[in-house]
VOTI-101687 format. One line per 8 residues: number of its first residue (from 1); their letters; for each residue x, y, z of N, C-alpha, C, O. Coordinates in nm, 3 decimals. Each point is the difference from the previous one (the first is absolute). Example, Ala and Ser with C-alpha at 12.3 -4.5 7.8 and 13.67 -1.06 7.14 Angstrom:
<atoms>
1> as> 1.319:-0.569:0.780:-0.089:0.119:0.000:0.090:0.120:0.000:0.104:-0.002:0.066  -0.139:0.107:-0.138:0.082:0.119:0.006:-0.077:0.109:0.073:0.051:0.111:0.017
</atoms>
This chain:
<atoms>
1> xxxxxxxx> 1.475:0.222:-3.272:-0.102:-0.111:-0.046:-0.015:-0.105:0.154:-0.111:-0.033:0.041  0.231:-0.006:0.026:-0.016:-0.066:0.101:-0.103:0.050:0.112:-0.072:-0.080:0.060  0.069:0.204:-0.039:-0.115:0.068:0.105:-0.156:-0.019:-0.070:-0.100:-0.028:0.067  0.101:0.051:-0.241:-0.138:-0.024:-0.002:-0.027:-0.115:0.029:-0.100:-0.018:0.069  0.186:-0.107:-0.115:-0.037:-0.133:0.025:-0.039:-0.028:0.114:-0.111:-0.051:0.018  0.188:0.077:0.074:-0.021:-0.008:0.155:-0.139:0.056:0.014:-0.082:-0.081:0.044  0.025:0.229:-0.076:-0.153:0.018:0.020:-0.064:-0.067:-0.040:-0.101:-0.028:0.064  0.122:-0.027:-0.182:-0.132:-0.069:-0.086:-0.018:-0.141:0.064:-0.108:-0.056:-0.019
9> xxxxxxxx> 0.220:-0.014:0.103:0.009:-0.095:0.084:-0.070:0.026:0.130:-0.058:-0.095:0.051  0.057:0.181:-0.007:-0.051:0.071:0.105:-0.173:0.002:-0.003:-0.081:-0.020:0.091  0.063:0.051:-0.221:-0.158:0.016:-0.025:-0.051:-0.126:-0.008:-0.086:-0.040:0.079  0.142:-0.043:-0.190:-0.046:-0.145:-0.003:-0.021:-0.063:0.139:-0.098:-0.069:0.028  0.183:0.093:0.044:-0.011:-0.088:0.141:-0.111:0.060:0.064:-0.072:-0.070:0.072  0.048:0.195:-0.090:-0.102:0.044:0.087:-0.172:-0.040:-0.070:-0.103:-0.018:0.064  0.120:0.014:-0.207:-0.116:-0.030:-0.070:-0.006:-0.147:0.037:-0.112:-0.031:0.040  0.231:-0.103:-0.041:-0.044:-0.125:0.057:-0.042:0.016:0.116:-0.100:-0.068:0.022
17> xxxxxxxx> 0.142:0.142:0.082:-0.080:-0.011:0.128:-0.097:0.035:-0.004:-0.069:-0.083:0.059  -0.010:0.189:-0.105:-0.140:0.038:-0.031:-0.059:-0.097:0.001:-0.065:-0.040:0.097  0.078:-0.042:-0.247:-0.035:-0.135:-0.047:-0.014:-0.106:0.096:-0.102:-0.064:0.028  0.213:0.055:0.016:0.035:-0.136:0.101:-0.155:0.016:0.082:-0.093:-0.081:-0.004  0.101:0.240:0.094:-0.071:-0.018:0.075:-0.187:0.038:-0.004:-0.085:0.003:0.089  0.082:0.022:-0.240:-0.135:0.021:-0.054:-0.027:0.121:0.034:-0.119:-0.002:0.034  0.171:0.128:-0.021:-0.026:0.113:0.015:-0.039:0.095:-0.101:0.055:0.110:-0.012  -0.171:-0.162:-0.080:-0.029:0.086:-0.086:-0.029:0.127:-0.027:0.006:0.063:-0.105
25> xxxxxxxx> -0.054:-0.021:0.256:-0.016:0.181:-0.007:0.074:0.058:0.115:-0.039:0.093:0.070  0.179:-0.176:-0.055:0.082:0.074:0.067:0.097:0.107:-0.062:0.014:0.006:-0.122  0.039:0.061:0.191:0.081:0.067:-0.040:0.172:-0.024:0.004:0.052:-0.024:0.109  0.011:0.030:-0.204:0.156:-0.020:0.038:0.079:0.145:-0.021:-0.028:0.077:-0.092  0.108:-0.058:0.171:0.082:0.115:0.006:0.165:-0.021:-0.001:0.056:-0.052:0.096  -0.006:0.082:-0.175:0.176:0.021:0.017:0.064:0.083:0.040:-0.030:0.115:-0.031  0.139:-0.140:0.112:0.076:0.116:0.064:0.119:-0.001:-0.033:0.034:-0.106:-0.052  0.074:0.214:0.065:0.089:-0.018:-0.089:0.075:0.130:0.039:-0.068:0.102:0.015
33> xxxxxxxx> 0.239:-0.095:0.006:0.006:0.149:0.013:-0.024:0.105:-0.117:0.018:0.122:0.010  -0.055:-0.177:-0.105:-0.058:0.097:-0.108:-0.101:0.024:-0.015:-0.040:0.105:-0.051  -0.048:-0.220:0.102:-0.161:0.044:0.035:-0.044:0.042:0.093:-0.106:0.063:-0.004  0.175:-0.084:0.121:-0.041:0.045:0.139:-0.066:-0.112:0.070:0.002:-0.113:-0.049  -0.064:0.141:0.167:-0.091:-0.111:0.041:0.046:-0.071:0.090:0.096:0.051:0.057  -0.121:-0.136:-0.024:0.052:-0.108:0.086:-0.058:0.023:0.160:-0.075:0.091:0.035  0.128:-0.188:0.045:-0.050:0.039:0.128:0.060:0.119:0.080:0.121:0.025:0.004  -0.211:0.040:0.055:0.071:0.151:0.073:0.006:-0.028:0.130:-0.072:0.046:0.088
41> xxxxxxxx> 0.178:-0.137:-0.077:0.119:-0.007:0.067:0.109:-0.015:-0.037:0.026:0.010:-0.120  0.089:-0.044:0.230:0.151:0.000:-0.065:0.042:-0.115:0.046:0.080:-0.045:-0.082  -0.100:-0.049:0.203:0.043:-0.102:0.036:-0.065:-0.109:0.073:-0.073:0.037:0.092  0.085:-0.182:-0.117:-0.069:-0.095:0.064:0.044:-0.017:0.140:0.090:-0.082:0.021  -0.152:0.160:0.097:-0.006:-0.028:0.122:-0.116:0.094:0.042:-0.009:0.118:-0.035  -0.084:-0.191:0.122:-0.122:0.090:0.054:-0.078:-0.064:0.118:0.051:-0.093:0.062  -0.142:0.128:-0.039:-0.069:-0.006:0.140:-0.111:-0.076:-0.028:-0.089:0.059:-0.061  0.071:-0.164:0.087:-0.116:-0.123:-0.033:-0.055:-0.046:0.140:0.072:-0.059:0.079
49> xxxxxxxx> -0.179:0.084:-0.057:-0.111:-0.054:0.094:0.085:0.046:0.142:0.014:-0.080:0.091  0.035:0.206:-0.085:0.086:0.027:0.096:0.143:-0.025:0.027:0.057:0.047:0.099  -0.010:-0.107:-0.170:0.132:-0.059:0.001:0.082:0.061:-0.128:-0.053:0.014:-0.110  0.176:0.017:0.135:0.111:0.016:-0.096:0.007:-0.146:-0.061:0.026:-0.100:0.066  -0.056:0.103:-0.222:0.011:-0.097:-0.089:0.143:0.023:-0.097:0.014:0.093:-0.080  0.069:-0.182:0.102:0.113:0.007:-0.130:0.022:-0.140:-0.034:-0.048:-0.086:0.073  0.106:0.059:-0.162:0.049:-0.096:-0.053:0.115:-0.038:0.072:0.075:0.094:0.024  -0.032:-0.222:0.024:0.064:-0.034:0.074:0.034:-0.155:0.014:-0.082:-0.091:-0.012
57> xxxxxxxx> 0.234:0.075:0.043:-0.007:-0.162:0.050:0.028:-0.037:0.133:0.040:-0.108:0.043  -0.065:0.207:0.013:0.042:-0.007:0.161:0.139:0.029:0.019:0.050:-0.018:0.111  0.017:0.060:-0.204:0.141:0.033:0.037:0.024:0.136:-0.094:0.075:0.090:0.037  -0.139:-0.088:-0.146:0.045:0.111:-0.092:-0.165:0.028:-0.058:-0.082:-0.087:-0.030  0.065:0.221:0.026:-0.082:0.076:-0.062:0.025:0.081:-0.151:0.088:0.079:-0.033  -0.177:-0.123:-0.025:0.033:0.053:-0.169:-0.116:0.111:-0.029:-0.119:-0.029:-0.010  0.178:0.173:-0.004:-0.106:0.077:-0.048:0.015:0.080:-0.122:0.087:0.086:-0.016  -0.213:-0.134:-0.105:0.026:0.034:-0.117:-0.053:0.156:-0.024:-0.090:0.059:0.060
65> xxxxxxxx> 0.154:-0.022:-0.142:-0.029:0.165:-0.038:-0.060:-0.007:-0.118:0.071:-0.034:-0.095  -0.197:0.059:0.074:-0.040:0.026:-0.125:0.019:0.111:-0.061:-0.043:0.014:-0.114  0.119:0.100:0.188:-0.010:0.119:-0.069:0.163:0.048:0.061:0.039:-0.071:0.093  0.046:0.172:-0.132:0.106:0.003:0.011:0.001:0.044:0.157:-0.081:0.074:0.056  0.193:-0.138:-0.001:0.015:0.034:0.134:0.044:0.141:0.047:-0.036:0.048:0.107  0.111:0.013:-0.190:0.057:0.152:0.022:-0.138:0.092:0.005:-0.014:0.105:0.063  -0.065:-0.157:-0.128:-0.133:0.089:-0.004:-0.125:-0.001:0.114:-0.098:0.074:-0.011  0.114:-0.157:0.106:-0.072:-0.026:0.092:0.010:0.132:0.083:0.113:0.036:0.033
73> xxxxxxxx> -0.212:0.033:0.001:-0.011:0.102:0.104:0.067:-0.019:0.100:0.001:-0.116:0.043  0.072:0.212:0.024:0.094:-0.011:0.108:-0.131:-0.024:0.150:0.022:-0.076:0.094  -0.109:0.133:-0.104:-0.107:-0.017:0.093:-0.087:-0.112:0.007:-0.054:-0.022:0.109  0.027:-0.063:-0.218:-0.063:-0.129:-0.039:0.023:-0.102:0.129:0.110:-0.044:0.033  -0.212:0.021:0.020:0.011:-0.187:0.045:-0.023:-0.066:-0.093:-0.105:0.027:-0.058  0.169:-0.110:0.018:-0.006:-0.104:-0.061:-0.119:-0.113:0.015:-0.060:-0.066:-0.086  0.051:0.069:0.232:-0.105:-0.110:0.057:-0.116:0.061:-0.068:-0.045:-0.093:-0.068  -0.042:0.216:0.045:-0.083:0.065:-0.071:-0.049:-0.079:-0.148:-0.114:-0.011:-0.044
81> xxxxxxxx> 0.243:-0.036:-0.012:-0.012:-0.045:-0.140:-0.064:0.084:-0.069:0.078:0.042:-0.086  -0.165:0.000:0.077:-0.079:0.095:-0.134:0.040:0.145:0.040:-0.005:0.039:0.117  0.036:0.021:-0.201:0.042:0.167:-0.040:-0.096:0.035:-0.123:0.054:0.005:-0.111  -0.150:0.013:0.118:-0.053:0.038:-0.138:-0.059:0.159:0.003:-0.097:0.018:0.073  0.126:0.045:-0.113:0.056:0.013:-0.136:0.149:0.018:-0.030:0.027:0.016:-0.119  0.066:-0.015:0.201:0.099:0.050:0.033:0.131:-0.102:-0.040:0.117:0.028:-0.025  -0.189:-0.157:0.028:0.094:-0.121:-0.047:0.009:0.018:-0.175:0.071:-0.062:-0.079  -0.144:0.139:0.060:-0.007:-0.060:-0.150:0.106:0.088:-0.091:0.015:-0.014:-0.121
89> xxxxxxxx> 0.067:0.124:0.218:0.068:0.089:-0.053:0.128:-0.096:0.007:0.097:0.029:-0.069  -0.095:-0.131:0.144:0.164:-0.077:-0.043:-0.020:-0.123:-0.064:-0.085:-0.089:0.006  0.211:0.114:-0.085:0.012:-0.102:-0.112:-0.026:-0.140:0.043:0.026:-0.022:0.118  -0.068:-0.070:-0.183:-0.045:-0.107:-0.004:0.143:-0.088:-0.023:0.083:0.041:-0.081  -0.066:-0.142:0.143:0.119:-0.099:-0.025:-0.076:-0.144:-0.041:0.068:-0.103:-0.005  -0.201:0.099:-0.023:-0.058:-0.125:-0.050:-0.096:0.053:-0.112:-0.031:0.119:-0.009  -0.010:-0.213:-0.072:-0.115:0.039:-0.091:-0.122:-0.142:-0.028:0.014:-0.120:0.023  -0.102:0.176:-0.067:-0.093:-0.130:0.021:-0.126:0.020:-0.027:-0.027:0.104:-0.060
97> xxxxxxxx> -0.083:-0.198:0.097:-0.182:0.033:-0.015:-0.070:-0.016:0.139:0.057:-0.045:0.100  -0.166:0.079:-0.104:-0.084:0.005:0.078:-0.124:-0.010:-0.069:-0.039:0.056:-0.102  -0.034:-0.170:0.207:-0.141:-0.056:-0.059:-0.103:0.046:0.111:-0.009:-0.043:0.115  -0.072:0.148:-0.180:-0.096:0.021:0.087:-0.152:-0.036:-0.046:-0.025:-0.035:-0.115  -0.092:0.052:0.239:-0.125:-0.059:-0.056:-0.064:0.101:-0.058:-0.076:-0.035:-0.090  0.084:0.192:0.119:-0.041:0.059:-0.080:0.070:0.128:-0.022:-0.045:0.085:-0.077  0.174:-0.067:0.157:0.094:0.117:-0.028:0.003:0.095:0.151:-0.095:0.015:0.077  0.220:0.036:-0.066:0.025:0.055:0.117:-0.116:0.146:0.031:-0.030:0.058:0.104
105> xxxxxxxx> -0.004:-0.043:-0.218:-0.103:0.135:-0.026:-0.151:-0.034:0.032:-0.087:0.088:0.003  0.061:-0.233:0.022:-0.138:-0.044:-0.011:-0.013:-0.075:0.145:-0.076:-0.096:0.014  0.162:0.154:0.103:-0.062:-0.044:0.108:0.087:-0.092:0.038:0.018:-0.010:0.122  0.049:-0.070:-0.203:0.111:-0.138:0.058:0.066:0.038:0.110:0.041:0.116:0.008  -0.022:-0.205:0.093:0.091:0.030:0.128:0.162:0.000:-0.066:0.095:0.074:0.021  -0.108:-0.166:-0.092:0.148:-0.023:-0.070:-0.023:-0.125:-0.111:-0.107:-0.049:-0.033  0.251:0.012:-0.018:-0.016:-0.088:-0.152:-0.013:-0.143:0.089:0.018:-0.031:0.118  -0.064:-0.046:-0.252:-0.040:-0.157:0.039:0.125:-0.036:-0.001:0.025:-0.065:0.102
113> xxxxxxxx> 0.072:0.078:-0.175:0.136:-0.022:-0.024:0.096:0.081:-0.048:-0.035:0.082:-0.086  0.159:-0.084:0.123:0.096:0.107:-0.071:0.133:-0.115:0.016:0.039:-0.068:0.095  0.015:0.088:-0.264:0.152:-0.087:0.000:0.086:0.108:-0.011:-0.031:0.104:-0.057  0.134:-0.123:0.108:0.119:0.103:-0.045:0.105:-0.058:-0.013:0.029:-0.095:0.073  0.049:0.138:-0.165:0.103:-0.024:-0.067:0.148:0.082:0.023:-0.001:0.116:-0.042  0.098:-0.152:0.091:0.126:0.105:0.036:0.044:0.053:-0.114:-0.006:-0.065:-0.104  0.057:0.194:0.112:0.108:0.053:-0.103:0.125:-0.001:-0.035:0.064:0.068:-0.080  -0.029:-0.172:0.166:0.169:-0.018:0.025:0.045:0.048:0.091:0.121:-0.025:0.003
121> xxxxxxxx> -0.153:0.083:0.077:0.068:0.070:0.129:-0.136:0.008:0.116:-0.059:0.107:0.013  0.032:-0.186:0.040:-0.113:0.015:0.112:0.052:-0.016:0.135:0.023:-0.108:0.054  -0.003:0.239:0.002:0.048:-0.012:0.139:-0.106:-0.095:0.095:-0.122:0.006:0.015  0.217:-0.088:0.036:-0.066:-0.047:0.108:0.121:-0.009:0.109:0.110:-0.052:-0.019  -0.155:0.110:0.133:0.095:-0.011:0.104:-0.042:-0.090:0.105:-0.116:-0.019:0.038  0.230:-0.039:0.007:0.016:-0.106:0.111:0.048:0.029:0.109:0.110:0.054:0.003  -0.185:-0.083:0.123:0.043:0.052:0.127:-0.050:-0.123:0.090:-0.094:-0.076:-0.022  0.193:0.077:0.139:-0.055:-0.130:0.114:-0.119:0.050:0.065:-0.036:0.111:0.041
129> xxxxxxxx> -0.017:-0.230:-0.044:-0.164:0.024:0.076:0.040:0.043:0.147:-0.089:0.066:0.053  0.208:-0.089:0.030:-0.033:0.038:0.131:0.048:0.149:-0.012:-0.041:0.079:0.086  0.114:-0.039:-0.173:0.033:0.152:-0.017:-0.107:0.075:-0.030:-0.026:0.095:0.074  -0.044:-0.119:-0.170:-0.131:0.034:-0.073:-0.095:0.035:0.113:-0.054:0.110:0.010  0.038:-0.204:0.071:-0.134:-0.009:0.110:0.019:0.120:0.100:-0.090:0.057:0.061  0.250:-0.025:-0.056:0.047:0.101:0.104:-0.041:0.148:-0.071:-0.046:0.099:0.055  0.075:-0.117:-0.177:-0.022:0.123:-0.044:-0.195:0.041:-0.036:-0.046:0.111:-0.025  -0.016:-0.216:0.032:-0.149:-0.021:-0.009:-0.043:0.061:0.138:-0.110:0.055:0.005
137> xxxxxxxx> 0.183:-0.059:0.099:-0.068:0.022:0.136:-0.090:0.117:-0.018:-0.121:-0.020:0.010  0.152:0.103:-0.028:-0.076:0.137:-0.016:-0.114:0.034:-0.088:-0.071:0.101:0.002  0.065:-0.238:-0.104:-0.110:0.003:-0.108:0.016:0.088:-0.097:-0.092:0.062:-0.053  0.217:-0.055:0.024:0.016:0.114:-0.095:0.127:-0.048:-0.061:0.093:-0.035:0.073  -0.082:0.031:-0.214:0.133:-0.050:-0.064:-0.010:0.080:-0.141:-0.093:0.007:-0.080  0.206:0.044:0.078:0.048:0.148:-0.116:0.135:-0.071:-0.069:0.086:-0.072:0.052  -0.098:0.113:-0.168:0.111:-0.071:-0.034:0.151:0.052:0.034:0.100:-0.059:-0.040  -0.096:0.169:0.114:0.101:0.023:0.072:0.037:-0.099:0.136:0.116:-0.021:0.036
145> xxxxxxxx> -0.205:-0.019:0.015:0.005:-0.094:0.082:0.024:-0.161:-0.033:0.048:-0.083:0.077  -0.085:0.067:-0.182:0.070:-0.123:-0.049:0.129:0.008:-0.079:0.067:-0.099:-0.028  -0.038:0.224:-0.004:0.138:0.032:-0.027:0.094:-0.012:0.096:0.110:-0.037:-0.040  -0.120:0.055:0.136:0.033:0.028:0.145:0.049:-0.171:0.077:0.081:-0.021:0.091  -0.166:-0.079:-0.168:0.067:-0.100:0.057:0.076:-0.079:-0.022:-0.004:-0.038:-0.117  0.093:-0.020:0.194:0.124:-0.049:0.003:0.015:-0.111:-0.093:0.109:-0.027:-0.051  -0.195:-0.027:0.032:-0.024:-0.144:-0.060:-0.062:0.039:-0.161:-0.019:-0.089:-0.082  0.001:0.190:0.062:-0.090:0.020:-0.139:0.103:-0.063:-0.111:0.120:0.025:0.008
153> xxxxxxxx> -0.168:-0.099:-0.101:0.047:-0.001:-0.105:-0.089:0.034:-0.133:-0.107:-0.059:-0.014  0.154:0.160:-0.090:-0.054:0.027:-0.089:-0.016:-0.062:-0.128:0.067:0.034:-0.097  -0.158:-0.127:0.095:0.022:-0.064:-0.151:-0.056:0.054:-0.126:-0.073:0.096:0.024  0.079:-0.121:-0.136:-0.044:0.041:-0.111:-0.006:-0.138:-0.075:0.096:-0.073:-0.025  -0.260:0.048:-0.014:-0.014:-0.106:-0.050:0.019:0.003:-0.170:-0.024:0.105:-0.059  0.057:-0.194:0.004:0.027:-0.013:-0.153:-0.131:-0.052:-0.062:-0.044:0.024:-0.113  -0.003:-0.090:0.197:-0.168:-0.073:-0.045:-0.081:-0.002:0.145:0.033:-0.019:0.116  -0.149:0.046:-0.180:-0.099:0.028:0.123:-0.123:-0.042:-0.077:0.001:0.021:-0.121
161> xxxxxxxx> -0.107:-0.078:0.176:-0.115:-0.019:-0.030:-0.077:-0.026:0.134:0.036:-0.066:0.097  -0.169:0.147:-0.122:-0.089:-0.010:0.159:-0.152:-0.013:-0.092:-0.037:0.067:-0.096  -0.032:-0.182:0.170:-0.123:-0.003:-0.034:-0.090:0.014:0.103:-0.002:-0.090:0.084  -0.070:0.179:-0.072:-0.110:0.076:0.132:-0.121:-0.036:-0.032:-0.037:0.028:-0.113  -0.054:-0.098:0.201:-0.116:0.027:0.005:-0.056:0.068:0.129:-0.038:-0.066:0.096  0.036:0.210:-0.100:-0.035:0.086:0.115:-0.136:-0.043:0.081:-0.093:-0.063:-0.052  0.098:0.102:0.170:-0.095:0.015:0.087:-0.122:0.049:-0.059:-0.101:-0.068:-0.019  0.119:0.217:-0.016:-0.138:0.062:-0.025:-0.057:-0.047:-0.119:-0.111:0.044:-0.027
169> xxxxxxxx> 0.172:-0.140:-0.063:-0.085:-0.011:-0.104:-0.006:-0.162:-0.023:-0.109:-0.047:-0.033  0.212:-0.034:0.047:-0.014:-0.177:-0.024:-0.097:-0.045:0.141:-0.024:0.055:0.107  -0.012:-0.172:-0.165:-0.059:-0.066:0.088:0.076:-0.104:0.084:-0.056:-0.046:0.099  0.191:0.001:-0.134:0.083:-0.020:0.106:0.119:0.076:-0.026:0.041:0.012:-0.115  0.028:0.048:0.228:0.134:0.050:-0.026:0.105:-0.084:-0.017:0.004:-0.107:0.061  0.099:0.147:-0.151:0.084:-0.074:-0.014:0.121:0.083:-0.079:-0.025:0.078:-0.092  0.139:-0.102:0.134:0.154:0.058:-0.049:0.089:-0.077:-0.014:0.049:-0.057:0.098  -0.011:0.038:-0.214:0.134:-0.070:-0.065:0.110:0.106:-0.033:-0.026:0.089:-0.080
177> xxxxxxxx> 0.128:-0.096:0.131:0.118:0.054:-0.017:0.129:-0.107:-0.063:0.016:-0.105:0.061  0.069:0.131:-0.175:0.083:-0.062:-0.021:0.116:0.138:-0.048:-0.025:0.093:-0.076  0.154:-0.123:0.153:0.094:0.120:-0.062:0.165:-0.055:0.039:0.041:-0.075:0.089  0.017:0.138:-0.182:0.148:-0.056:0.007:0.072:0.130:-0.057:-0.036:0.075:-0.091  0.139:-0.070:0.164:0.110:0.121:-0.036:0.110:0.032:0.076:0.036:-0.107:0.050  0.025:0.180:-0.019:0.140:0.034:0.050:-0.038:0.081:0.089:-0.111:0.052:0.014  0.247:-0.034:0.074:0.011:0.084:0.129:0.112:0.103:-0.027:0.056:-0.020:-0.108  -0.015:0.114:0.172:0.106:0.097:-0.032:0.115:-0.084:0.018:0.095:0.029:-0.074
185> xxxxxxxx> -0.074:-0.143:0.167:0.129:-0.071:-0.003:-0.008:-0.049:-0.115:0.096:0.049:-0.059  -0.148:-0.112:-0.006:0.012:-0.100:-0.104:-0.064:-0.127:0.030:-0.006:-0.092:-0.081  -0.033:0.090:0.178:-0.106:-0.132:0.031:-0.108:-0.037:-0.063:-0.080:0.094:0.004  0.031:-0.195:-0.066:-0.128:-0.033:-0.034:-0.118:-0.033:0.098:0.007:-0.081:0.092  -0.118:0.158:-0.124:-0.138:-0.049:0.099:-0.078:-0.077:-0.077:0.013:-0.004:-0.122  -0.105:-0.064:0.189:-0.082:-0.065:-0.057:-0.121:0.052:0.108:0.024:-0.017:0.119  -0.173:0.089:-0.164:-0.101:-0.004:0.092:-0.092:-0.035:-0.062:-0.022:0.030:-0.117  -0.075:-0.131:0.221:-0.145:-0.071:-0.056:-0.038:0.041:0.121:0.070:0.022:0.100
193> xxxxxxxx> -0.231:-0.008:-0.121:-0.094:0.033:0.090:-0.127:-0.039:-0.040:-0.036:0.030:-0.114  -0.049:-0.100:0.198:-0.173:-0.020:-0.042:-0.061:-0.006:0.135:0.035:-0.057:0.104  -0.126:0.123:-0.131:-0.097:0.047:0.111:-0.135:-0.006:-0.016:-0.035:0.042:-0.110  -0.069:-0.084:0.192:-0.149:-0.011:-0.049:-0.014:0.046:0.160:0.056:-0.023:0.107  -0.192:0.120:-0.171:-0.082:0.071:0.121:0.101:0.019:0.101:-0.022:-0.034:0.116  0.161:0.102:-0.163:0.086:0.122:0.133:0.078:-0.146:0.041:0.059:0.012:0.107  -0.048:-0.115:-0.154:0.055:-0.111:0.071:0.124:-0.040:-0.069:-0.011:-0.023:-0.120  0.100:0.014:0.161:0.136:-0.054:-0.081:-0.004:-0.159:-0.024:0.007:-0.086:0.087
201> xxxxxxxx> -0.015:0.076:-0.171:0.031:-0.157:-0.043:0.108:-0.049:-0.058:0.009:-0.122:-0.005  0.080:0.190:-0.042:0.130:-0.002:-0.041:0.056:0.107:-0.033:-0.050:0.079:-0.079  0.196:-0.058:0.153:0.076:0.110:-0.029:0.150:-0.098:0.002:0.016:-0.093:0.079  0.082:0.132:-0.179:0.100:-0.046:-0.031:0.092:0.118:-0.006:-0.008:0.049:-0.113  0.101:0.025:0.198:0.115:0.078:-0.050:0.094:-0.044:0.044:0.017:-0.038:0.115  0.090:0.038:-0.245:0.124:-0.051:0.042:0.100:0.053:-0.115:-0.036:0.039:-0.111  0.191:-0.047:0.166:0.090:0.099:-0.021:0.113:-0.087:-0.057:0.016:-0.110:0.052  0.041:0.135:-0.122:0.104:-0.110:-0.079:0.101:0.074:-0.122:0.080:-0.069:-0.064
</atoms>
């Protein structure tokens, strides 16, 4: 019953978003572990304008995994971000909806908006920025390289919400993330990020 209610709320949120933007001819697509779909990527770290872009507060970087980290291919460079169609075979850690102008099969470069909600255990890996920069020296970052970082802290977000206006489909790109959860040590974490046009406006990473 709770699952059906949650999916109904997701659909209602998507319909409200469509109405608010005035997109009478637009396409609303839901994604979830049961439905499939979602972004054909594993984690939120990528190249942007020739540079590596990752949410960080200057001391710590936070990397969100939209799909099970254990499923990421050993040879995949996380900086490439997209890995279609291979990524679709990995289970999602989030569910939500996408709003497209015409749809992915109609020539759109990407959705106008994507809203993702965590399923209770979203992996968010934290690593010190200075150590991450060393791992990125060869322009390659695999899951194994991340796991080899001495400062790595593997968090699990019990609450996660991301609102994304991707560069391919939206007039103004924007990303907002709010997450909280726990680390293996028992510490709690709070992770917040806001970016516009690949420029970090606000990032908060707090352990307690």
